[in-house]
C-alpha positions in Angstrom: -20.0 -4.6 -26.4 -18.6 -4.2 -22.9 -15.1 -5.1 -23.9 -15.3 -2.7 -26.8 -15.6 0.3 -24.5 -12.0 1.4 -24.7 -11.1 5.0 -23.8 -8.9 5.9 -26.8 -5.3 6.2 -25.9 -4.8 9.1 -28.2 -7.7 11.0 -26.5 -6.1 10.4 -23.1 -2.8 11.7 -24.3 -4.4 14.7 -26.1 -6.2 15.6 -22.8 -2.9 15.4 -21.0 -1.2 17.7 -23.5 -3.9 20.4 -23.0 -3.2 20.5 -19.2 -1.2 23.5 -17.9 0.4 21.7 -15.0 3.9 22.7 -14.3 6.3 19.9 -14.9 8.9 20.4 -12.1 9.7 16.9 -10.8 12.9 15.2 -11.7 14.3 11.6 -11.1 15.6 12.5 -7.6 12.2 14.0 -6.5 10.3 11.0 -7.9 12.7 8.6 -6.1 12.1 10.5 -2.8 8.4 10.4 -3.4 8.6 6.7 -4.0 10.7 6.1 -0.9 8.3 8.3 1.1 5.3 6.2 0.0 7.0 2.8 0.4 8.7 3.2 3.8 6.0 3.1 6.4 4.0 0.5 8.4 5.4 -2.3 6.3 8.9 -2.1 7.8 8.1 -0.4 11.1 5.4 -2.9 12.1 5.0 -5.9 9.8 8.5 -7.2 10.7 6.8 -8.8 13.7 4.0 -10.3 11.5 6.6 -11.7 9.1 8.6 -13.2 11.9 5.5 -15.2 13.1 5.0 -16.5 9.6 8.5 -17.3 8.5 10.9 -16.7 11.4 14.4 -15.6 10.2 13.3 -16.8 6.7 11.4 -13.5 6.4 14.6 -12.3 4.7 13.7 -14.5 1.8 10.2 -13.0 2.0 11.6 -9.5 1.5 13.6 -10.8 -1.5 10.6 -12.6 -3.1 8.3 -9.6 -2.6 10.9 -7.2 -3.9 11.5 -9.3 -7.0 7.8 -9.4 -7.8 7.7 -5.6 -7.4 10.6 -5.1 -9.7 9.1 -7.0 -12.6 5.7 -5.3 -11.9 7.6 -1.9 -11.8 9.2 -2.6 -15.2 5.7 -3.1 -16.6 4.4 0.0 -14.8 7.3 2.0 -16.3 6.4 1.2 -19.9 2.8 2.2 -19.4 3.5 5.2 -17.2 6.0 6.6 -19.8 3.5 6.0 -22.6 0.5 7.4 -20.7 1.8 10.1 -18.4 -1.5 10.9 -16.8 -3.0 10.0 -13.4 -5.3 7.1 -12.7 -2.5 4.5 -12.5 -3.5 1.0 -13.3 -7.2 2.0 -13.8 -6.3 4.4 -16.7 -3.9 1.9 -18.3 -6.4 -0.8 -18.3 -9.2 1.5 -19.7 -6.9 2.4 -22.6 -5.9 -1.1 -23.4 -8.5 -3.7 -22.3 -11.7 -1.7 -22.0 -14.2 -0.4 -19.5 -15.3 -3.6 -17.7 -11.8 -4.7 -16.7 -10.9 -1.1 -16.0 -13.8 -0.9 -13.5 -12.6 -4.1 -11.8 -9.1 -2.6 -11.4 -10.4 0.7 -10.2 -12.6 -1.1 -7.7 -9.6 -3.2 -6.5 -7.5 0.0 -6.1 -10.2 1.4 -3.8 -9.8 -1.7 -1.7 -6.0 -1.3 -1.8 -5.8 2.4 -0.7 -8.6 2.4 1.8 -7.6 -0.7 3.7 -3.9 0.2 3.5 -4.8 3.5 5.2 -6.5 1.5 7.9 -3.4 -0.8 8.3 -1.1 2.2 8.6 -3.4 3.7 11.2 -3.2 0.6 13.3 0.6 0.6 12.9 0.8 4.2 14.1 -1.4 3.3 17.1 1.2 0.7 18.2 4.0 3.2 18.3 1.8 5.9 19.9 0.8 3.5 22.7 4.4 2.4 23.2 5.6 6.0 23.5 3.0 6.8 26.1 3.9 3.6 28.1 7.5 4.6 28.2 6.4 8.0 29.5 4.6 6.3 32.3 1.1 6.6 30.7 -0.6 3.3 30.2 -3.8 3.3 28.3 -6.2 0.4 29.1 -5.9 -2.5 26.7 -9.6 -2.3 26.0 -9.1 1.0 24.2 -5.8 0.1 22.3 -6.6 -3.1 20.5 -9.7 -4.6 18.9 -11.7 -7.7 19.9 -9.2 -10.0 18.1 -6.7 -9.3 21.0 -9.2 -9.1 23.9 -9.9 -5.4 23.6 -12.9 -3.4 22.6 -11.7 -0.8 20.1 -8.4 0.6 18.9 -9.1 4.2 19.8 -5.8 5.7 18.8 -6.1 4.2 15.3 -9.7 5.4 15.0 -8.7 8.9 16.1 -5.7 9.3 13.8 -7.7 8.1 10.8 -10.5 10.6 11.5 -8.0 13.4 12.1 -6.2 12.8 8.8 -9.6 12.7 7.1 -10.6 16.0 8.6 -7.3 17.6 7.5 -8.0 16.4 3.9 -11.5 17.7 4.0 -10.5 21.2 5.0 -7.8 21.3 2.3 -4.6 20.5 4.1 -2.2 18.5 1.9 1.5 17.8 2.4 3.9 19.7 0.2 6.9 18.2 -1.5 9.2 19.9 1.0 7.3 18.4 4.0 7.4 15.0 2.3 11.2 15.3 1.8 11.7 16.1 5.5 9.6 13.1 6.5 11.5 10.8 4.1 14.8 12.0 5.8 13.3 11.2 9.2 12.3 7.7 8.2 15.5 6.9 6.4 17.6 8.3 9.3 15.7 6.2 11.8 16.2 3.0 9.7 19.9 3.8 9.1 20.4 4.3 12.9 18.7 1.0 13.6 21.0 -0.8 11.1 24.2 0.8 12.4 23.3 -0.2 16.0 22.1 -3.7 15.4 24.3 -5.2 12.7 27.5 -5.2 14.9 25.5 -7.1 17.7 24.2 -9.9 15.5 24.5 -13.5 16.8 24.6 -16.4 14.4 22.5 -18.7 16.6 19.5 -16.3 16.3 19.2 -17.3 12.6 18.9 -21.0 13.5 16.5 -22.6 12.5 16.4 -20.2 9.5 13.1 -21.4 8.1 11.1 -23.0 10.9 7.9 -23.0 8.8 9.6 -23.9 5.5 8.6 -22.2 2.2 4.9 -22.6 2.4 4.1 -23.6 6.0 1.4 -26.0 7.2 -1.5 -23.7 6.3 -2.1 -20.8 3.8 -0.3 -17.6 4.7 2.6 -19.2 6.6 6.2 -19.9 5.5 8.6 -17.7 3.6 6.2 -17.4 0.6 3.2 -16.7 2.8 5.2 -14.0 4.7 6.2 -12.6 1.3 2.5 -12.2 0.4 2.1 -10.1 3.6 5.5 -8.3 3.3 4.4 -7.2 -0.1 2.5 -4.5 1.7 5.9 -3.0 2.7 6.4 -2.2 -1.0 3.0 -0.8 -1.7 3.2 2.8 -2.7 5.9 2.6 -5.4 3.1 2.9 -8.0 2.3 6.4 -6.5 5.3 7.5 -8.6 3.4 6.9 -11.8 0.6 9.1 -10.7 3.0 12.1 -10.6 3.8 11.6 -14.3 1.9 14.7 -15.3 4.1 16.9 -13.2 7.4 15.3 -14.1 10.1 16.7 -16.4 10.8 14.2 -19.1 8.5 11.5 -17.7 9.6 9.0 -20.3 13.0 8.9 -18.6 12.4 10.0 -15.0 9.3 7.9 -14.1 11.0 4.6 -14.7 14.1 5.8 -12.9 12.0 6.9 -9.9 10.1 3.6 -9.8 13.0 1.3 -10.0 15.4 3.4 -7.8 12.9 3.7 -5.0 12.3 0.0 -5.0 15.9 -0.9 -5.1 16.9 1.5 -2.2 14.0 0.3 0.0 14.7 -3.4 -0.7 18.3 -2.9 0.6 17.1 -1.1 3.6 14.5 -3.8 4.4 17.0 -6.6 4.2 19.5 -4.8 6.5 16.7 -3.9 9.0 15.5 -7.5 9.0 19.0 -8.9 9.5 19.6 -6.5 12.4 16.3 -7.4 14.1 16.8 -11.2 13.7 20.5 -11.2 14.5 20.2 -9.2 17.8 16.9 -10.5 19.2 15.8 -13.6 17.3 12.7 -13.9 15.3 11.4 -17.4 15.9 7.6 -17.9 15.7 5.6 -18.2 19.0 3.9 -21.6 19.3 1.0 -22.6 21.4 1.1 -24.5 24.6 1.0 -27.8 22.7 3.6 -26.6 20.1 1.0 -25.8 17.5 1.5 -23.0 15.0 -0.4 -19.8 15.8 -1.7 -17.6 13.1 -0.7 -13.9 13.2 -3.6 -11.6 14.3 -5.4 -14.5 16.0 -6.8 -14.4 19.5 -4.7 -17.5 20.4 -1.5 -15.6 19.5 -2.6 -12.6 21.5 -3.3 -14.7 24.5 0.0 -16.5 24.2 1.9 -13.1 23.9 0.0 -11.8 27.0 1.1 -14.8 29.0 4.7 -14.3 27.9 4.6 -10.6 28.8 3.4 -11.6 32.3 6.6 -13.5 32.6 8.6 -10.5 31.6 9.2 -11.9 28.1 8.2 -10.2 24.8 9.5 -11.8 21.7 9.8 -9.9 18.5 6.6 -11.4 17.0 4.5 -10.1 19.9 5.6 -6.4 19.6 3.4 -3.8 18.1 6.4 -1.5 17.7 9.0 -4.0 16.4 12.0 -1.8 15.7 11.7 0.3 18.8 11.3 -2.8 20.9 14.5 -4.4 19.5 16.6 -1.4 20.4 15.1 -1.2 23.9 15.9 -4.9 24.4 19.5 -4.6 23.4 20.3 -1.6 25.6 19.3 1.4 23.6 16.0 2.5 25.2 16.5 6.2 24.4 17.2 5.5 20.7 14.4 3.0 20.6 12.1 5.7 21.8 13.5 8.0 19.1 12.6 5.3 16.5 9.1 5.3 18.0 8.9 9.1 17.7 10.1 8.9 14.0 7.3 6.4 13.3 4.8 8.5 15.3 5.7 11.6 13.1 6.1 9.9 9.8 3.3 7.3 9.6 0.4 9.9 9.5 1.8 11.2 6.3 1.5 7.7 4.8 -2.2 7.6 5.9 -2.7 10.9 4.2 -1.1 9.6 0.9 -3.2 6.5 0.9 -6.5 8.4 1.6 -5.5 11.0 -0.9 -4.8 8.4 -3.6 -8.1 6.6 -2.9 -10.1 9.8 -3.4 -8.2 10.4 -6.6 -9.3 7.0 -7.9 -12.9 7.9 -7.0 -12.5 11.1 -8.9 -11.2 9.6 -12.1 -14.0 6.9 -12.0 -16.7 9.5 -11.2 -15.4 11.7 -14.0 -15.7 8.8 -16.4 -19.3 8.4 -15.3 -18.8 5.0 -13.7 -19.6 6.4 -10.2 -22.2 9.1 -9.3 -20.7 12.5 -9.9 -22.2 13.8 -6.7 -19.4 11.8 -4.9 -17.0 14.3 -6.4 -18.9 17.4 -5.2 -16.4 20.2 -4.3 -17.0 22.0 -1.0 -17.7 25.7 -1.8 -15.3 26.9 1.0 -12.7 24.2 1.3 -12.5 23.4 -2.4 -12.0 19.8 -1.6 -14.1 16.6 -2.4 -15.5 16.6 1.1 -18.3 14.0 0.5 -16.1 11.2 -0.8 -13.3 12.1 1.6 -15.7 11.8 4.6 -17.2 8.5 3.4 -13.8 7.0 2.8 -12.4 8.3 6.1 -15.2 6.9 8.2 -14.8 3.5 6.6 -11.0 3.6 7.1 -11.5 4.5 10.8 -13.9 1.7 11.3 -11.6 -0.9 9.8 -8.7 0.4 11.9 -10.7 0.3 15.1 -11.5 -3.3 15.0 -9.1 -5.3 12.8 -5.4 -6.2 13.4 -2.7 -4.7 11.2 -1.7 -8.0 9.6 -5.1 -8.9 8.4 -5.6 -5.4 7.0 -2.3 -5.6 5.2 -3.3 -9.0 3.7 -6.7 -7.6 2.5 -5.0 -4.6 1.0 -2.5 -6.8 -0.8 -5.2 -8.8 -2.5 -6.4 -5.6 -4.2 -2.9 -4.5 -5.0 -1.8 -7.8 -6.5 -4.8 -7.8 -8.7 -4.1 -4.3 -10.0 -0.4 -5.3 -10.7 -1.6 -8.5 -12.4 -3.7 -6.5 -14.8 -0.9 -4.0 -15.6 1.3 -6.8 -16.7 -1.4 -8.2 -18.9 -2.0 -4.7 -20.3 1.6 -4.4 -21.3 1.5 -7.6 -23.3 -1.9 -6.8 -24.8 -0.8 -3.3 -26.0 2.4 -4.9 -27.5 0.1 -7.1 -29.7 -2.7 -4.5 -30.2 -0.5 -1.5 -31.1 3.1 -2.7 -31.7 4.2 0.4 -33.6 3.2 3.0 -31.0 6.1 5.0 -29.6 7.3 3.6 -26.3 9.7 6.0 -24.6 10.5 3.2 -22.1 10.3 -0.4 -23.2 10.1 -3.2 -20.7 13.2 -5.3 -21.4 12.5 -8.9 -22.3 8.8 -8.1 -22.1 7.7 -11.6 -22.9 9.8 -12.8 -20.0 9.3 -10.0 -17.5 5.5 -9.5 -17.9 4.7 -13.3 -17.5 7.0 -13.3 -14.4 5.0 -10.4 -13.0 1.7 -12.2 -13.8 2.9 -15.5 -12.2 4.5 -13.6 -9.2 1.4 -11.6 -8.4 -0.8 -14.6 -8.8 1.5 -16.8 -6.7 1.6 -14.3 -3.8 -2.2 -13.9 -4.0 -2.7 -17.6 -3.7 -0.4 -17.7 -0.6 -2.5 -15.1 1.3 -4.6 -16.4 4.2 -7.9 -17.8 3.1 -10.0 -14.9 4.4 -7.8 -12.3 2.7 -8.1 -14.2 -0.6 -11.9 -14.3 -0.3 -12.2 -10.6 0.2 -11.2 -9.8 -3.3 -13.8 -11.9 -5.2 -16.5 -10.8 -2.7 -15.5 -7.2 -3.1 -15.3 -7.7 -6.9 -18.8 -9.2 -7.0 -20.2 -6.2 -5.2 -18.4 -3.9 -7.6 -19.8 -5.8 -10.7 -23.3 -5.4 -9.3 -22.8 -1.7 -8.9 -21.3 -1.4 -12.4 -24.2 -3.0 -14.1 -26.7 -1.1 -12.0 -25.1 2.2 -12.6 -21.8 2.5 -14.4 -22.7 0.6 -17.5 -25.6 2.9 -18.2 -23.9 6.2 -17.2 -20.5 5.6 -18.6 -19.2 8.5 -20.7 -17.3 6.3 -23.1 -20.4 4.1 -23.5 -22.4 7.3 -24.4 -19.8 8.5 -26.8 -18.1 11.1 -24.5 -14.4 10.4 -24.7 -12.9 13.8 -23.9 -12.7 13.1 -20.2 -10.1 15.0 -18.2 -7.8 13.1 -15.8 -7.0 14.4 -12.4 -3.6 15.7 -11.4 -2.2 14.4 -8.1 -2.4 17.7 -6.2 -5.7 19.5 -6.6 -8.9 18.2 -8.1 -10.5 20.4 -10.7 -14.3 20.9 -10.6 -16.3 17.7 -11.4 -17.8 17.1 -14.8 -21.1 19.1 -15.2 -24.2 16.9 -15.1 -25.3 15.6 -18.5 -28.9 14.8 -19.6 -30.0 11.3 -18.9 -31.0 9.0 -21.7 -32.9 6.6 -19.6 
């Protein structure tokens, strides 16, 4: 039976106990890791996207998305403390609900990480082009935006994605020290933005507060629609759970790291949003006839170009929102500094996303659900060069031709599904194995987990139509691949349950080939 193929939880834990990884991370380091993974393109770029969808009401969007993340994090915390191994939602689902659902989650996580890396690449491109423009170097529009905005290819986004891929292939990974430095740069930049903008806020810039209401006139608009997009700004907090194997006292420190990083980032996001709205305004840009224009659309790009020709560039039209706000209110040098901070820090987020995606590939390949050749280790670089190269090329292609908002929405569809399954897994394990030791118990689980289920489902339903449709189409492709290959090659299906999970720093050699029973 497909649903009977469960990777025994005891076997997973026994495998983790055999590992010799040094447990060195505490609650502070995990919180820093979470902040480093969360603060990125979401706040530096998507502020403009959220403004077009919800206007000043995007502050409610940050609150809604943050609340959904909190209840999802509480569910994550219980499973992460019980199963302190990598694989994230994929491993949790495999241990609780079986192979088929675990495959769907792993397949959705691939969509999450790869497309998120593309979105961050596009976000980095906007700040890079802005920095060059302020230095007097203007790149042709045809080479800085895709066809959606009248260009041909987003060349900077393409190049940065391929460059990070190359670094991963030759074995260059960021250390905890480098990550901490980049976190300090990003937090300092946001703090400086808040300090400069909050005293200059004007009440009239918040009126009307919700020009598109809660849901808007079409899917993806309004405060809730913006929350579905803004959710991308919080993606990355689950990376904390993947470091459980290298965490001191993971039962205590993983939940602290998850919830603390979410809380700190939510406060930062609300203050940054208030500063941007209060100083510059954040009303959506309408068409010539007053119609609502969708973010990432050709119509909006044309309208923004016409406003720019008149010397006007509202917040929603900026590809480097925070730097643009500071330049407009009389701090051009500091605005450029914010741009440099994003320029320096965002490639590390691309690296984290690409790295996480290859780790998901590794765990699935090691379970026999994907061809083990994908996890081939390069003899010199000692890295999974094949899967890294394939992933990097796909990420670069997405980044070259699609707008950041659409990429974020597509990534969110995969992320929301994974979080949805984690919340179900918590409830299922409470019923299936109620006596198992739970170092961290989700409080009021029969309230919190259903809220996480409803919250993730609600945000998914408020994504734009094309973003919603990507998930079932991607899922259908995944199911075809599963039944053509994974179902027959699965280690659990063939009685092989002692499958080692990956750590988050260095992939061990792939599982040796096993005889085929075909």
